[in-house]
Phi, psi and omega in degrees: 000139176214160179303332181291345178275351185261111180249344178221169183304147176221138181241155178223134172206129169051050174087007180229134174256136181244112181261135182246154178214158179296153174223158178262014179246160175299142179212142176283352173253125184205154177265141172064206180079182182282168176217146179258019180284137172258132181264138172236181178089224185304126178287144181206168177149187005280344182279150180282166170284151180266138170282117183266316190199145169237128178255140182256140177297336178295337182262322180244096185305330181301329178300313181296324178303329179259016179062033175247108185266340177208128184237103175280139180244132185237154177207150179271078180298332179273003182249106186304125180057044185300139169229122190226136172229134178214160176281144178303132184302139171248122187057249182236027180237137181227127180262120175277125179258333177214142175204124175226130348286167180268347181249131179284161179260145179289331185234020177251136353285348171198165181297151178058035179297137183292147178288335178234141170280155180299143179280121181228107176297142182237148174241157174285114182272328174195153177238127185229132173285133176198164179278161176298323180297319179291316179299323182302337179289349177282351177256154184288327186246014179078165181218147169252111186256118179276155185302324182262021183244134170261133179249136179235128177249125180241110178279174171300130180262121189262026172233157179104358173078013179233134173275124181292320188238003186084169186305317182288313182295318178297320179296327179279354177069035181306131180249145169262132180243125178250131174246108185258105183268103184292328181295316181263359180057042180236157174234130175246128181238135177210182177231160177223148174219172183295000000 
């Protein structure tokens, strides 16, 4: 396994990797699109955080085990070198506990960046048993995966007519990494590049 093999989001939890691919059918797991979540906690702006991905418990059973039936994942694409931590949303409210930087950039990652990423329904393309150490090789800088944590790696997605990171960032394959801690009900989002 290597980062070059990841073209769409992939998740890992408890010895299983879940690989996703686009579908032309409705799906409760999807990339981008709008979100009805209201953010509280750390103030930020003026640009909003981007909805990156929603994972469905119907696809990843561990979510349902923790009473999480749908998990939206957010990241500050307009926030240069963003590091974000938030509590898993309850109903339609999400509390941001940490965010650096707190102010978005007018031209990061490029001017006229879209407020929404394109909506792309996703299907589970394959489920593979693997160790955390093997899955960590799908990220550029490695990962330390804790037992009660689900890790999601999101590479630049090259369909939908939007560049996630601009010409340089997309070429470098910048990945968004989500660490979803079920025990503490938190999500930590950061990025990695080559």
